[in-house]
C-alpha positions in Angstrom: 74.3 -122.9 30.9 73.6 -126.3 32.2 73.4 -127.6 28.5 77.1 -128.4 27.9 76.9 -130.4 30.8 73.4 -132.0 29.1 75.8 -132.4 25.5 78.8 -133.5 26.7 76.3 -136.4 29.4 74.4 -137.3 26.4 77.3 -137.6 23.9 79.0 -140.2 26.2 76.4 -142.1 26.9 75.0 -142.5 22.9 78.8 -143.1 22.6 78.8 -145.9 25.5 76.0 -146.9 24.0 77.2 -147.7 20.3 80.2 -149.2 21.3 78.9 -151.7 24.0 76.6 -153.1 21.5 78.4 -152.6 18.5 76.5 -150.4 16.3 78.7 -147.9 14.1 76.5 -146.1 12.4 74.3 -143.2 14.4 72.7 -141.0 12.0 70.4 -139.1 14.6 69.7 -138.9 18.8 67.1 -137.7 19.9 66.9 -135.5 23.0 63.7 -135.0 25.1 63.0 -131.6 27.6 60.0 -130.2 29.2 58.9 -126.5 27.9 59.5 -126.1 31.3 63.0 -126.9 31.2 64.8 -123.5 30.9 66.7 -125.4 28.6 68.2 -123.5 24.5 68.2 -125.6 21.6 70.8 -122.7 20.0 73.1 -123.8 22.7 72.2 -127.1 22.5 72.6 -127.6 18.9 75.9 -125.4 18.7 77.8 -127.5 22.5 76.7 -130.6 19.9 78.3 -129.8 16.4 81.4 -128.8 19.0 81.6 -131.6 21.2 80.5 -134.7 18.9 83.9 -133.7 17.1 85.7 -135.9 19.5 83.7 -139.0 19.5 85.2 -140.5 16.1 81.2 -142.8 15.8 79.4 -138.9 16.8 81.2 -136.7 14.4 78.4 -135.7 11.7 75.2 -136.9 13.7 72.1 -134.7 13.5 70.6 -133.6 16.7 67.1 -133.5 17.0 65.3 -131.7 19.9 61.9 -132.5 20.8 60.2 -130.1 23.5 56.6 -131.5 25.8 55.2 -129.8 26.5 54.1 -128.8 30.3 50.7 -129.9 31.2 48.8 -129.1 34.5 46.2 -131.0 35.9 42.7 -130.0 37.9 41.8 -131.7 40.8 38.6 -130.2 40.8 37.5 -130.1 37.2 39.9 -133.3 35.9 41.3 -131.9 32.9 44.1 -131.0 32.2 45.5 -127.5 30.2 49.1 -125.8 29.3 51.2 -124.5 32.1 53.0 -121.4 30.0 49.2 -120.5 29.0 47.4 -119.9 32.3 49.4 -120.8 35.1 48.0 -121.8 38.2 44.9 -121.1 37.5 42.6 -123.9 35.7 41.0 -122.1 32.9 38.3 -124.5 32.8 36.4 -123.8 35.9 38.9 -121.2 37.6 40.2 -123.3 40.1 
């Protein structure tokens, strides 16, 4: 469950960043992570709601998770394709 560690780090960094710049209101924090990262977004949301209660500035903020698709580049045909769907075999040229 590395999600708790990610939330812990993100909350502390956002809090520090906001304080250094005099930010007094944060509505949403967006985390981007790769499709094959193994992160479970539902855990992030649960931990976020629990952990941000400890930080006045972040309490009540909304967490938004953006998953970045995994893409593979084929050196033979010079085209990208979905890593999850096709794995190591290029659907365009079969290499």
